[in-house]
N, C-alpha and C positions, 0 to 999 in steps of 0.2 A: 592379635589379629589386627591387620591394618587395612584401610580402605583407600582406594585411589580415586580421586575426582578428576574428571575430564576438564581440561582448561582450554578455552578457545581464545585465541589472541586475534583481534580483528580491528580493522580501521573502518570508521563510518564512511559510507559512500554517498549518502544523501538522505533527504527526507521527502516523503510522499504525503501529501495532504489530500484527504477526500472530504469534500463538502456535500451534504445531502440536503436537497430541497424538496418541499412538498407543496403542490398547488392546492387551491381551494377544492378542486374535484379529486383530490387524493392521488394525483399523478406525481410520481417521484422521479427526480433526475439527480445526477451526480456531476460534480466538477472535480477533476483530478489534476493536481499540480505537483510538479517535482522541482526541487531546487538544484538539480544537477542533471545534465543531459545524459550522463553515463548510466542512469537508472531508468531511462525512458522505456526500456523493454519490460521492466517490472510494472510500470504504469500501464502499458498495453495489456498485460495479463490481468491486472486488476480491472481495467475498463471492460475487457471481454467478459470477465466473470460477472461484473455488475450488470451487464446488459441482459443476463439471464434472470435477473431478479425481477 
């Protein structure tokens, strides 16, 4: 009996960094940064999701 594993070959497109800050009155806010303009649409999705937090 043999098993087959799925293999994904991919190229890294960029990195997204999310910094989380909290003020003294427990207000939280986020700073999102990407190192590549080609992934800005992913940053937008993350930002929209974090706004719901």
